[in-house]
VOMAR-572919 format. One record per atom (N, C-alpha, C): x negated, z negated, y; residue in one letter. Coordinates in steps of 0.02 Angstrom, whole numbers, padded with zeros to 5 digits, always signed. Example, Ala and Ser with C-alpha at 12.3 -4.5 7.8 and 13.67 -1.06 7.14 Angstrom:
<sites>
-00660-00390-00284A-00615-00390-00225A-00660-00390-00165A-00642-00354-00112S-00684-00357-00053S-00645-00394+00002S
</sites>
This chain:
<sites>
+05213+04663+04172M+05197+04595+04191M+05233+04545+04146M+05202+04488+04133I+05234+04434+04097I+05236+04373+04142I+05294+04342+04144K+05305+04281+04184K+05327+04226+04137K+05293+04168+04140I+05309+04112+04097I+05327+04052+04142I+05388+04027+04135T+05410+03969+04172T+05414+03909+04125T+05381+03855+04143V+05380+03795+04102V+05444+03755+04118V+05493+03760+04074L+05556+03724+04083L+05551+03651+04062L+05505+03637+04017N+05489+03568+04001N+05420+03564+03970N+05383+03514+03992D+05321+03494+03959D+05315+03419+03970D+05268+03387+03936N+05262+03314+03941N+05249+03291+04012N+05214+03330+04051T+05193+03310+04118T+05241+03336+04170T+05270+03292+04212P+05319+03314+04262P+05285+03350+04320P+05323+03393+04352G+05300+03428+04411G+05358+03455+04451G+05347+03472+04514R+05397+03502+04558R+05462+03462+04561R+05457+03396+04557R+05515+03352+04562R+05568+03368+04509R+05545+03392+04452L+05590+03407+04396L+05585+03353+04344L+05630+03354+04297L+05629+03307+04241L+05575+03328+04191L+05553+03281+04152A+05504+03295+04099A+05515+03246+04042A+05501+03269+03981E+05504+03226+03922E+05452+03251+03872E+05440+03211+03821H+05396+03234+03768H+05430+03292+03732H+05402+03350+03740G+05431+03410+03711G+05407+03472+03747G+05432+03529+03727L+05408+03592+03755L+05465+03643+03758L+05467+03680+03813S+05514+03736+03820S+05486+03783+03873S+05474+03846+03852F+05447+03897+03897F+05497+03955+03901F+05509+03980+03961L+05546+04042+03970L+05496+04097+03981L+05497+04148+03937I+05449+04203+03938I+05486+04266+03959I+05465+04297+04013E+05500+04356+04038E+05450+04414+04046E+05471+04472+04020T+05435+04534+04032T+05482+04582+04068T+05461+04643+04078D+05503+04691+04115D+05570+04702+04082D+05573+04696+04015D+05636+04712+03980D+05656+04659+03929D+05630+04597+03936L+05646+04545+03887L+05646+04477+03921L+05695+04436+03901K+05700+04367+03924K+05704+04323+03862K+05652+04285+03848L+05645+04248+03785L+05633+04174+03799L+05669+04132+03764L+05659+04059+03769L+05621+04035+03707L+05562+04007+03718L+05523+03978+03663L+05534+03902+03664L+05571+03877+03616D+05585+03806+03607D+05632+03779+03661D+05663+03722+03644A+05714+03694+03688A+05704+03619+03699A+05643+03594+03684G+05629+03524+03696G+05672+03478+03653G+05677+03415+03675A+05711+03364+03635A+05782+03350+03657A+05801+03373+03717S+05867+03358+03744S+05888+03415+03791S+05933+03400+03838D+05954+03450+03886D+05909+03455+03947D+05851+03422+03945V+05806+03423+04003V+05787+03494+04023V+05772+03536+03973F+05752+03605+03989F+05808+03642+04025F+05870+03629+04007L+05928+03662+04037L+05940+03636+04108L+05933+03571+04117R+05941+03542+04183R+05887+03566+04231R+05826+03574+04205N+05772+03601+04247N+05784+03674+04263N+05809+03712+04214A+05825+03783+04227A+05877+03788+04283A+05928+03746+04281N+05979+03746+04333N+05949+03729+04400N+05904+03680+04402A+05872+03661+04465A+05829+03717+04494A+05804+03760+04449L+05762+03817+04470L+05804+03881+04479L+05870+03874+04475N+05916+03931+04481N+05902+03985+04428N+05886+03962+04368I+05875+04007+04311I+05935+04004+04265I+05963+04062+04250N+06021+04068+04206N+05996+04082+04135N+06010+04037+04089L+05988+04047+04020L+06041+04078+03976L+06101+04091+04003S+06154+04118+03962S+06142+04191+03943S+06097+04224+03979D+06082+04294+03964D+06015+04304+03930D+05988+04251+03901V+05925+04256+03864V+05935+04304+03805V+05887+04350+03796D+05892+04399+03741D+05880+04367+03673D+05836+04317+03671L+05817+04286+03608L+05790+04217+03619L+05809+04171+03576V+05779+04104+03573V+05734+04103+03511V+05674+04078+03519V+05627+04068+03463V+05613+03994+03456V+05621+03968+03396L+05602+03899+03381L+05535+03901+03345L+05485+03870+03375S+05417+03876+03348S+05406+03837+03284S+05444+03783+03273H+05440+03745+03211H+05493+03690+03213H+05504+03659+03156G+05560+03612+03149G+05544+03540+03165G+05521+03527+03225H+05512+03458+03248H+05561+03444+03306H+05584+03382+03309W+05636+03361+03356W+05619+03378+03429W+05555+03372+03447D+05537+03380+03518D+05533+03453+03539D+05545+03498+03492H+05547+03570+03507H+05617+03599+03494H+05655+03567+03450G+05718+03598+03429G+05782+03561+03441G+05779+03496+03457N+05842+03460+03465N+05882+03481+03527N+05848+03511+03575G+05883+03537+03634G+05927+03597+03618G+05920+03626+03559L+05961+03683+03540L+06035+03666+03538L+06052+03603+03530K+06123+03584+03527K+06158+03596+03593K+06120+03609+03646F+06150+03621+03712F+06155+03696+03727F+06141+03738+03677L+06148+03810+03684L+06194+03836+03629L+06224+03894+03641N+06262+03927+03588N+06273+04000+03606N+06290+04039+03556G+06307+04109+03567G+06249+04155+03577G+06188+04130+03566L+06128+04171+03576L+06096+04189+03509L+06050+04236+03510K+06011+04253+03451K+05954+04202+03444K+05943+04179+03383L+05891+04130+03369L+05849+04153+03310L+05783+04156+03321M+05737+04175+03268M+05690+04117+03253M+05680+04104+03188T+05635+04051+03168T+05617+04059+03094T+05572+04017+03071H+05550+04016+03002H+05599+03976+02959H+05613+03996+02898P+05662+03960+02856P+05644+03887+02842P+05580+03870+02846A+05559+03801+02830A+05571+03752+02887A+05601+03775+02943V+05614+03729+02999V+05662+03673+02979V+05701+03684+02925F+05751+03635+02906F+05724+03582+02858F+05659+03582+02846T+05628+03531+02805T+05642+03461+02834T+05661+03415+02792K+05669+03345+02813K+05599+03314+02814K+05576+03299+02874R+05506+03277+02881R+05501+03211+02919R+05447+03175+02901Y+05438+03108+02927Y+05364+03098+02946Y+05353+03051+02991H+05285+03034+03011H+05255+02987+02959H+05193+03000+02939L+05160+02958+02889L+05154+02886+02912L+05136+02877+02975S+05132+02810+03003S+05198+02795+03039S+05199+02749+03084R+05259+02732+03123R+05319+02721+03078R+05307+02689+03020E+05360+02670+02974E+05403+02730+02953E+05370+02787+02942R+05404+02847+02918R+05461+02869+02964R+05450+02869+03029D+05499+02894+03077D+05519+02965+03059D+05583+02981+03065Y+05607+03048+03054Y+05587+03091+03114Y+05556+03149+03101V+05532+03192+03155V+05560+03263+03150V+05608+03273+03104G+05638+03339+03096G+05694+03353+03145G+05731+03406+03132L+05785+03427+03177L+05848+03387+03164L+05887+03376+03218D+05952+03345+03211D+06002+03392+03176D+05997+03457+03189Q+06044+03505+03163Q+06016+03540+03100Q+06060+03551+03052G+06041+03587+02993G+06056+03662+02999G+06043+03697+02945Q+06052+03770+02946Q+06124+03791+02960Q+06171+03758+02930E+06241+03777+02939E+06263+03768+03012E+06241+03714+03042E+06258+03702+03113E+06229+03756+03158E+06166+03774+03146L+06135+03825+03187L+06167+03894+03175L+06188+03906+03114K+06222+03970+03099K+06289+03974+03136K+06323+03918+03144R+06386+03918+03181R+06375+03932+03256R+06320+03908+03282N+06309+03911+03355N+06266+03969+03378N+06231+04001+03332F+06185+04055+03350F+06192+04113+03302F+06169+04170+03324D+06157+04227+03279D+06087+04215+03251D+06085+04182+03193L+06023+04154+03166L+05988+04203+03120L+05923+04214+03133R+05881+04253+03089R+05822+04211+03066R+05816+04204+03000L+05761+04167+02970L+05712+04215+02939L+05648+04208+02957T+05598+04252+02928T+05529+04220+02930T+05491+04233+02877K+05420+04212+02875K+05375+04267+02902K+05402+04326+02911E+05361+04385+02926E+05352+04395+03001E+05294+04421+03021P+05288+04442+03091P+05342+04493+03108P+05373+04484+03166T+05429+04527+03184T+05422+04549+03256T+05418+04615+03267F+05414+04640+03335F+05482+04637+03368F+05485+04603+03424I+05547+04597+03463I+05555+04660+03505I+05501+04684+03532N+05497+04751+03560N+05425+04776+03549N+05406+04831+03581D+05340+04859+03568D+05283+04812+03587D+05296+04767+03634D+05242+04726+03662D+05248+04651+03649D+05301+04630+03615V+05312+04559+03603V+05325+04549+03528V+05289+04501+03499V+05296+04490+03427V+05306+04416+03412V+05354+04402+03367F+05361+04336+03336F+05310+04334+03280F+05266+04284+03280L+05208+04287+03237L+05222+04271+03164L+05279+04241+03149G+05294+04225+03079G+05247+04171+03052G+05244+04165+02986E+05201+04114+02956E+05128+04132+02967E+05089+04084+02990I+05021+04097+03012I+04972+04078+02956I+04932+04126+02932P+04881+04110+02882P+04830+04060+02909P+04811+04014+02867R+04763+03962+02887R+04697+03977+02854R+04656+04015+02890L+04598+04046+02860L+04532+04013+02877L+04528+03979+02934N+04463+03949+02950N+04455+03881+02916N+04395+03853+02921D+04380+03792+02882D+04382+03728+02923D+04411+03731+02984F+04411+03671+03026F+04480+03652+03053F+04529+03697+03049E+04595+03681+03073E+04644+03669+03015E+04697+03631+03031A+04751+03619+02983A+04726+03591+02916A+04675+03549+02920Q+04647+03520+02859Q+04680+03454+02840Q+04713+03422+02889T+04748+03359+02877T+04817+03363+02909T+04860+03316+02893T+04926+03315+02923T+04949+03243+02931T+04992+03232+02981A+05020+03165+02994A+05091+03160+02968A+05114+03210+02927F+05184+03213+02908F+05193+03217+02832F+05251+03194+02810V+05273+03202+02741V+05344+03228+02741V+05365+03259+02684D+05434+03281+02679D+05475+03228+02643D+05538+03244+02629D+05583+03194+02599D+05567+03180+02526D+05521+03218+02497K+05498+03205+02428K+05434+03164+02428K+05410+03147+02488G+05349+03109+02493G+05286+03150+02489G+05293+03217+02488E+05235+03261+02485E+05210+03277+02555E+05145+03287+02562L+05116+03302+02627L+05148+03366+02656L+05165+03363+02719D+05197+03419+02753D+05149+03447+02805D+05123+03507+02792F+05077+03540+02838F+05112+03587+02887F+05177+03580+02892V+05219+03619+02940V+05206+03694+02932V+05224+03722+02875P+05211+03794+02863P+05252+03838+02909P+05305+03811+02939D+05347+03850+02984D+05317+03860+03053D+05262+03827+03068D+05231+03832+03134D+05215+03905+03152D+05237+03925+03212T+05225+03994+03233T+05221+03998+03309T+05221+04058+03336G+05217+04068+03408G+05237+04139+03426G+05219+04157+03487I+05235+04223+03515I+05171+04254+03543I+05164+04319+03537A+05110+04355+03570A+05139+04412+03611A+05112+04421+03671V+05136+04473+03716V+05077+04518+03735V+05086+04583+03728R+05035+04631+03747R+05039+04646+03822R+04981+04642+03856T+04977+04663+03925T+04921+04715+03931T+04915+04745+03989E+04862+04796+03999E+04793+04765+03994E+04787+04699+04004K+04722+04666+04003K+04709+04628+03938K+04755+04632+03891G+04746+04597+03828G+04807+04556+03810G+04801+04516+03757L+04857+04477+03732L+04864+04411+03768L+04927+04390+03776V+04943+04321+03794V+04975+04290+03733V+04943+04238+03706V+04965+04205+03645V+04994+04137+03664V+05055+04124+03641I+05091+04064+03662I+05112+04025+03600I+05090+03964+03595S+05106+03922+03537S+05156+03868+03556S+05188+03839+03505G+05230+03781+03517G+05189+03718+03508G+05160+03709+03449C+05118+03651+03435C+05053+03668+03399C+05049+03728+03372A+04989+03751+03337A+04969+03705+03279A+05018+03684+03240H+05002+03646+03180H+04961+03688+03131H+04968+03753+03135A+04929+03799+03093A+04857+03807+03120A+04845+03780+03179G+04780+03789+03212G+04785+03843+03265G+04764+03827+03325I+04770+03875+03380I+04723+03935+03370I+04665+03924+03339C+04620+03980+03325C+04649+04025+03271C+04678+03995+03219N+04713+04035+03168N+04770+04075+03199N+04805+04044+03247T+04861+04077+03280T+04837+04137+03320T+04784+04128+03358V+04757+04183+03398V+04731+04239+03354V+04695+04222+03301A+04669+04273+03255A+04725+04312+03223A+04778+04278+03203H+04837+04311+03173H+04869+04359+03223H+04878+04336+03284A+04908+04378+03336A+04866+04440+03349A+04801+04431+03352S+04755+04486+03364S+04761+04539+03309S+04765+04516+03247G+04771+04562+03191G+04837+04600+03191G+04891+04565+03205I+04957+04597+03205I+04960+04650+03260I+04934+04633+03318M+04940+04678+03376M+04883+04729+03379M+04834+04723+03334N+04777+04767+03334N+04744+04768+03403N+04732+04708+03429E+04704+04700+03496E+04654+04642+03495E+04592+04657+03511E+04540+04605+03510E+04536+04567+03577E+04561+04597+03630R+04556+04564+03696R+04611+04511+03701R+04590+04449+03714I+04637+04394+03723I+04633+04372+03796I+04686+04388+03832L+04687+04371+03903L+04699+04296+03914L+04748+04268+03878A+04766+04198+03889A+04793+04167+03825A+04782+04102+03818V+04810+04062+03764V+04843+04002+03795V+04907+03990+03776M+04946+03939+03810M+04990+03902+03760M+05003+03838+03774G+05050+03799+03733G+05019+03738+03704G+05055+03706+03658G+05028+03648+03624G+04972+03668+03576G+04916+03635+03580F+04859+03650+03536F+04852+03598+03480F+04888+03544+03484H+04885+03490+03435H+04814+03464+03426H+04780+03455+03481L+04712+03427+03481L+04714+03361+03518L+04686+03309+03488K+04693+03241+03514K+04628+03212+03542K+04572+03235+03516K+04508+03203+03532K+04456+03256+03551K+04401+03233+03579N+04343+03276+03589N+04302+03273+03525N+04329+03305+03473D+04298+03301+03407D+04275+03370+03384D+04259+03376+03320R+04233+03438+03293R+04283+03495+03302R+04347+03481+03290V+04397+03534+03294V+04403+03559+03366V+04405+03514+03414T+04409+03535+03484T+04347+03575+03503T+04288+03553+03483K+04226+03588+03500K+04224+03657+03468K+04246+03662+03405K+04247+03727+03371K+04298+03773+03403K+04354+03746+03426T+04404+03786+03460T+04377+03815+03525T+04344+03774+03564I+04314+03798+03627I+04261+03851+03612I+04220+03839+03561Q+04169+03888+03542Q+04201+03955+03523Q+04254+03952+03484Y+04289+04013+03462Y+04318+04050+03522Y+04351+04015+03567F+04379+04047+03625F+04326+04082+03667F+04268+04050+03673K+04213+04080+03711K+04186+04141+03675K+04180+04137+03609E+04153+04193+03571E+04196+04255+03576E+04263+04245+03577I+04307+04304+03579I+04326+04323+03651I+04301+04284+03699G+04309+04303+03769G+04377+04289+03800G+04409+04234+03778V+04473+04216+03809V+04462+04201+03883V+04502+04230+03926K+04493+04221+03998K+04527+04159+04025K+04590+04148+04004Y+04628+04092+04030Y+04652+04049+03972Y+04645+03983+03980V+04665+03936+03928V+04709+03882+03960V+04770+03874+03932Y+04818+03826+03960Y+04846+03782+03904Y+04808+03732+03883P+04834+03685+03833P+04885+03638+03864P+04936+03619+03826S+04987+03575+03853S+05017+03533+03797S+05071+03498+03814H+05113+03460+03767H+05072+03414+03721H+05058+03436+03660C+05026+03393+03610C+04950+03396+03613C+04923+03415+03670T+04850+03414+03681T+04834+03353+03724T+04799+03305+03695D+04788+03241+03729D+04728+03245+03776D+04724+03194+03820L+04676+03195+03875L+04603+03206+03854L+04578+03174+03801P+04507+03187+03783P+04494+03261+03768P+04541+03295+03737A+04533+03367+03725A+04545+03407+03789A+04597+03388+03827L+04612+03423+03889L+04551+03423+03936L+04516+03367+03940S+04459+03363+03985S+04404+03413+03965S+04397+03425+03900Q+04346+03473+03877Q+04367+03545+03893Q+04430+03560+03888F+04453+03627+03908F+04445+03637+03983F+04457+03584+04021H+04447+03589+04094H+04373+03602+04110H+04329+03565+04077L+04258+03573+04090L+04234+03644+04071L+04262+03672+04019N+04238+03736+03994N+04274+03796+04022N+04338+03787+04042F+04377+03845+04065F+04407+03835+04135F+04399+03775+04163G+04424+03763+04230G+04499+03764+04237G+04535+03753+04181M+04608+03755+04183M+04636+03692+04216M+04697+03701+04245N+04734+03644+04269N+04785+03623+04217N+04804+03560+04218R+04852+03535+04170R+04921+03566+04182R+04952+03590+04129I+05019+03620+04134I+05070+03566+04150I+05115+03581+04197K+05168+03535+04216K+05236+03569+04213K+05288+03530+04203T+05355+03557+04206T+05366+03590+04274T+05393+03650+04272G+05405+03688+04333G+05351+03738+04350G+05294+03735+04317D+05241+03783+04329D+05265+03854+04311D+05240+03903+04349V+05255+03973+04335V+05188+04009+04330V+05177+04043+04274L+05115+04081+04263L+05134+04155+04258L+05093+04196+04289K+05105+04269+04286K+05041+04303+04264K+05049+04352+04220F+04991+04389+04194F+05005+04464+04201F
</sites>
């Protein structure tokens, strides 16, 4: 069984705190994994309110180097942390007067506080759970534009974007942080790594803002491959969320939600 507790998402629930950001606790029979830590200590305060101890987490995974997923790491230490080496890119928003959107902490700080492993490669955490590594961008409709630049002024397509896939008896559960690589690319990559065509559930930030071509193609793809459960959250805006609800009957993810597969 896999159990996913939403320690933080943009939408509040269960009288817990919420902020713009994402943090999921992923538990299997023999693994306790934290995917992202949001923007502050909100995820930790919510964990305490839910009587969840994060000091014994087996692994922390940072899905990519944006503040709303990684700045909460400053409230943890002494744990194993896996992420892509490009998370330390100094990155800025193209609009909003070039706001800084990267991490507060650099590589040396994270090395002091964590047992840090940097890798671009897919890495099996155990037989049934994989860190997806750098995600190939193979289709012709996702990750075609970006809202970010690096400190050299070059377009930043967030190559560090990654996620987690968990094997269950009924198929894969694929969990993204923001899916800057494209959620369909992410699912296809997970399927190939795990040699499993059945996709039970897809969850996390999809980085879809409108009911546009990309959202429609994503829904079409999910239907074609037979995804059973779809749980977009965080950076998935209402026009896209409404289309996923119409097509898959999903409810909006809220802080404090617990999903079991």
